[in-house]
Structure formats: structure tokens, C-alpha cells
N, C-alpha and C positions, 0 to 999 in steps of 0.2 A: 467513574463519572456518572452522574445522574442528571436527568432533565427534570428539574423541580416542578415544571408546569405539568408533568405527568402524574404527580402525586395526587391521589384522590382523597386520602384520609390520613390523619396522623393520630397515633395512639401514644399517650404518655405512660411510661412504665414507672413502677415504684423503685426499681433498682437500676444502678449504673450498668450500662452495656459496653463491653469492650470487644473489639474485633482484633483477634490475634493473627488472622490470616495475612500472609504476605500479599502485597499488591502486585499483580502480574504486570510484567513489562509490556508496554505497547510499542508497536513500530510506528514509522512515519505516517502510515495510513490509518492508524487508530485500532489496529487489531492486535490481539494477544496470542501467544502460543508458547509452548515449552522450549522449543529448539529454534534458535535463530537460523535463518536460511539466507545465504548470500545470493543476491539478485544483481544481474548486470543487464542493463538495457541500453540500446543505442536510440537516441531520440532525434527526430527532426525538430527544427526550431519551434514549430507550433506546439509539439508535445512538451518540449523543454519549458517554454514560457507558461503553459498551463500547469505543469508540475510545480514550478516555483510559485505560481500564483495560488494554487489550491493547497499546496503543502510546503510552506516556506521553510520548514525544517529540512527539506530535501536539498537545499542549496549547497551545503558543504559536501554533499555526496555526488555532485555533478561537476563535470569538467568538459571543456571543449575538446573535440576530436579533430585532428587535422588529416582528413582523408578526402581529397578533392573528388574522388570517384564515388563517394557515398552521399546520399541526401541526409543521412543521420549524423549531424555535426556535433552532437553532444552525447556524453556517456553518463549514465546514472549507475552507481555501484554502491549498494548498501545492504545491511542485514535487515530482513523483515521477519515477522513472526507467523504470518499466514498468507496464503496466496490470494485470499478473497479481496483484500483491499487493493493490492497492486494489480490484481487481475481485473478488477472493475475499471481501474484507470486505463489499463492497456486496451481492454475491449472497447472503451469509448473512443480511443484514438488509434485503433489498430493499424491504420495506414501510415501512421507517423511514428511508430515504435517497432523496433526490432528486438526480440528477446534473444539475448546471447546465452544466458544461463540463469537458472539451472534447468536441466531437462524436465524435472518434475513440474515446473511452471509451464513449460510448453505443453506438456501432456494435460495439465489442468485446463488450460485455455482451449486446447483442441477438443476436450470432452464437453466443455460448455458449448462451443460452437456446433458440435455434432448434435447436441440436443435441441438446438434452436429450431422452432417451427413458426412460420408466419403465414 
């Protein structure tokens, strides 16, 4: 994907150009990566509604949880390609999201929080 408004200049070539590279698969959050990683999150209604609004393709990967003792009434379970996209979403709504798995995502988020300085 390219943002054409960022193109400064175009050069016409004399020969046909072909790209034989495979297009990397992107996840719901727009990131690529070689290995899919299964992520499971429990979401409060606020996080659920924002997830569906900002990432409509996430809808089939969410379902209602029936646990009266928990404020996290929705579950998101999907494969992602990189922690950066889902991590950004989680950090923006950290009080409304519980990371169930994988442990690597929890470590990634903890590392980011540990480096924050205000």
C-alpha cells in the first residue's frame, strides 16, 4: 500500500518493470510479519466498540463472554503478524483490555511501559 500524496517525483522508464516478490500478508491492524501469532484479549464494552469501529475486519474474531464477575464482556481471538499494531491499540485502552495470551505480547507491552518517561 502506498500513499500517493507522498510521491514527490515520477520517472518514466524505457522498459517494463515487473515485481516478482510475494506480497506479505497483513494482519487486522495493518502489520506484516513472517509468523502468525495467536492473540486473545478480553475486552470491556468500550474497547470492543472501538475495536469494531477502528478495525471492522475484527468483528468475526470477537464474541460475547458470559462471566458476570468480570467487566471484560467480550473476547477477541485472532492471528496477528506483529505486536506493534495490536500493542498500540491495547496501550491506548489499557484499562479496558485484559491480555490473555500470548506471554510475548505481555512482555512487549511491559517493556514499552517500563521505558515511558513523562
